[in-house]
N, C-alpha and C positions, 0 to 999 in steps of 0.2 A: 408478798409484794416486795419485801426488802431485798431479797436476793434473786428474784425472778424477773417478772415482766418490767420493762423499762417504759416509763411514762413521761410525756412532755406536754406542757400547757403553753399554748401560744397566746401572748398577751400584748397586742398593740395598744400603746397609750401615748397620746400626743397632747402636749401642754404640760404645765407644771404638775409634778407628782403631788398627790394629796399628803397632808401631814400624817394621816393614819397609815401611810405606806410603811412607816417604821414598824408598826405592829404586824402588818401583813408580812413583811420581810423577816422579821424576827421569828414569827411562828412557822413560816415555811422552812426555816433553817432546821427544824426538827424533822423535816422530810428528806434531808440529805441522804442520798443513796436509794431513795424511793421514787422521787419524781424531780424532773428538771422544769424550770420555768423560763421560757424564752421571751424576755421583755424587749419589745421594739419601741423605741421612744426617741423623741427629740430633746429630752431632758436628762441625758446621760451624765451630765456634769453635776447634777444635783447632789449635795452633800449626803442626802439620805441614802445614796448608793455607795458611799465610801466603805462601809463595812458589810457589803452585801455577802450573803452566804454563798458557798460554792455552787449550789444548785440553782442560783439565779444567774442566767446568762443574758447579758445586756447587749443589744444590737442598736447602735446609734444610727438613726435615720430620720429624715424629715417626713412629714405627712405626704408630701409630693412624691418622695422616693418610695414610700410604702404603696401609694396609689399606682405608681408606675409598675411596681412588682406585680400587683394584682392584675393590672391591665395586660401585662405581658403574657398572661395565661389564657386570655380569651380573645377570640377573633371578632368581637363586636365591642363597641364603645361602652364601657361600664359607667355607672353613676356612682360617684364616691367623692362628694364635694365637702363633706363634714365628717369628723371622726366618729360620731355616734352611729353613722351608717355602716361602719365596719362590722357591727353585730350581725348584719345580714349575710356577711361573707364567712362567718364562723364555720358553717358546715362544709365549706370548701377548703379549709386550711390544709387538710391532708393532701390536696391536689396543688394548691397554690405554693405551699412551702415543703413540697416533697423532698427537696434537697436537704433542708435542715432536719427533717424528721425521719430520714431513712434508717437511722440506727435505733429507733424506738418501736416498741410493740404496740403502744397506744398513744394517740395524740388527742388533745382536747383544748378547751377554753375555760377561762375562769375570770372573775372580776378582781379588782383591788379592794373593794369595800367588804372585806371578809377577813376572818382569822382562821388559821388552819389547826385542825386537831389531828387525831390519830387515824389518818386515811386508811392505812394498811390493815387496821383491825376489822374493817368492813369490806373494803375493796381488795380482797385477797387474790392470790394467783388462781384459786379455784373459781372465783367470780369472773376473773378476766378470761379464763379458759372457756367458760360457758356462755358468755355474753359478748355481743359485738358492739354494743353501745351501752354506756353506763350513765344513768340519770338523764334528765331531759330539759333542764333549765339553763339559762345563759350563764349563771354564776358557777356552774360546774357541769361539764359534759365531757366524756371520753369516747373516742371512736377507735375501733381496732384498725391498726395501720395496715390496710390491705387494699387491693384494687377495688373490691366491692364497696367498702365503706368510704374510700377516698373519692369515689365518683357517685356516691349515693345521692348527693344533692341534685343530680341531673334527672332523677327519676320523677315520676308522677305521684300525686297523692296529697300535696299541699294545696292551700287555697290559692296559691299563685306559683307558677313554675319559675325556675331559677333565672331564666332569661328576663322575665318581667321584673323580678326582684332586683337583678343586677343592672338593669337599664333604667330604673326609676329612682329618683332621689328620696322618695318617701320611705320611711322605716317600716318594714314588713314584719319584724320579729321572726324572720325566717329560721332562726336558730332554736325556736321553742315550739310551743304546743300546737300551733296551726301550720307550722312549716315543716321542719325536718322530721318531727315526731310522726305525723301521719304518713310521710314518705316512707319512713322505716317500717311502720306497720303494714303499709301497702305492699312492701317488698320483702316481707318475711324476716326482717332483722330481729335478732334476739336482743331485747332491750331490758336492762335491769332498772325497774321502777320501785324505789323504796324511799320513804322519807327518812333519810339517815343524816340529814343536815338540819341546822337551826336557821330557818329563813325568817328573819325579823320583819314583821308586817309594816309596810311603809304607811299604812293608813293611820297609825296611832303614834302619838308623841311618846308613849312609853314602849318598853320592850314586850311585844306580844309576838308569838310565832304563828306563821301561816301553816295551814294543813295539819295542825296538832292542837290538842286541848291546851288551854291557858289557865293560869291561876293568878289570884290577886297578889300573892306574895311569891315572887319568883325572880331568879337572876340567871343570866347567861354569863359564863366565865371560862377563861382559859387557865389551865394549870398543868405545868410540866409536860407540855406537848399534847395536851388533850383538851377538848371543848366539852363543857357540861352545861346542863340546865338543872338547877336545884330549886325546889319549890316546897311550900308547906302545905301538907294535906293531913287533916285530922290531927293537927298539932305536931306532926312529925316531918322530918326532912326527907324528901325523896329526890333521887338524883338519876339522871339519864345522860348518856354521852352521845356526841355527834361527830361527824368527820370534819365539819367546819361550821362556822356561824357567819351568816350573810346579813349585813346591816344596811341594806340598800336605802338610798335617799337620806340617810342620817350621816352626820359628820362629827363623830365623837372626837373630842380633843385628845391629842396624843399625849402619852406620858413618856415619850422618847424611849420606847422600848429597846431600841437597838443599843442605846447607851446604858440604860439602867438594868436591862435583862432581869425583869421581875420573874419570880417563879409562878406567880398567879396574878391575874387581873380580870376585872369585871368589864363586860361589854355593855355600857350604858348608852342610852339614846344621845346623851350630850358629851360623854367623856369616857375614857378608859380609867378604871380605878384600881390602883395597885393594892392587892390584898395578900401580898407575899407574907407567909408565916401565919396567916390567920386561919382559923377553923371555920368552915362553912357550916354554920349551925343556924338555929331559928333566929337568934339574935342578929347575926350578920345579914341574913336574908331580909328580915324586917327593916334593918337599917338601910339597905341599898335597893330594895324593891322600889320601883318608881310608880307603882299603882297609886292613883289618887281616889277615884270612885268610879262607879259604873256610868254615871252621867258624863264624866269626862271622856271615857272610852266611846260612848255613843255619839258625843259631839264631834270627836275626832273623825269617826266614821262618816258622819253626815257631811262634815267639812270636806273630806276627801272626795266623796261621791259628787258633791256640788261642784268641786273644782274640775272633775273629769267631765261632767255634763257641759260646763262652760267651755272647756277645751274642745269638746266634740262639736258644739254649736259654732265655734269660731273656725273650725277646720274647713277645708275646701270640699266641694261636692265629691271630688275624686277620693279624698281621704275618708270621707264619710262612707263611701261605697266599699273601700278597702276594709274599713273597720267592721262593717256588717259582714263581709265575706269571711273575715277572720273569726268573728264571733260564732257564725254558723258552723264553721269547721271545728272550732274548739268545743262546741256543744256536742257535736257528733263524737269527738274523741272521748269526752268524759262520760258519755252514756254507757 
């Protein structure tokens, strides 16, 4: 991937950039020459951007200007009154921003609440040659830059077609499992599905990973351009690597990584912890693991489920119906 396929991630973000942008930008600097990140923002004067790496391309624009750009690509009135709704347009980035993406082999989307590891160790040129879509979640997806994939969002297969999605202010999660994923499956797209990322589960106050086994004593950390999870099993330290770590809905306090440039830091639920020069051994994992007890984990899960039920009950009849349609489609995908 370093000397082959060119990748670009489109990242519209409106409002003040989060403090953890420092860690995000610092870790993506290790992907220079491998991937470019096209940040569209109305916060382009933020000091966090002063030392931006060369592969971070900043496009200053207002949310209204962004919406006008999207609207210019469609002959019907789109719904886009709040920034979070942008997620539904992600599968159409190849079409909407074809002028910006013409020199790239793959384009995609990602989030800011993550840190980058060694993407090229997994997403190799061989993978890119053999697949048209890489991964399937909103925090990292790549599409082959071709007419087929740039217009794939127009096809059937999702629980709602793109016209319904693009003309309704409700958030459909069109970029994920019940949206573009079944469309791709329905149209014979070669999709690379592997859990090669550390997706930190938002249900828990501590760091637990989704879709993977978890351990009482574990830490997720970045070191020298790579992301790892180390844990204690049978009294020994075991380590695995990931292409990135996603800490959704958590707001770890920044250690001003762009200024300090640590060689290693832990991704904790509350803060980033500089561990430069330290050895990741049993002692360090026991010190920084945020596991309390099984009861705390269970209470976290119950609290999360309760909040989702309340959110559902307070939603409109239309939103309840959309939620049911999405769940039914998701169940079919996972069978």
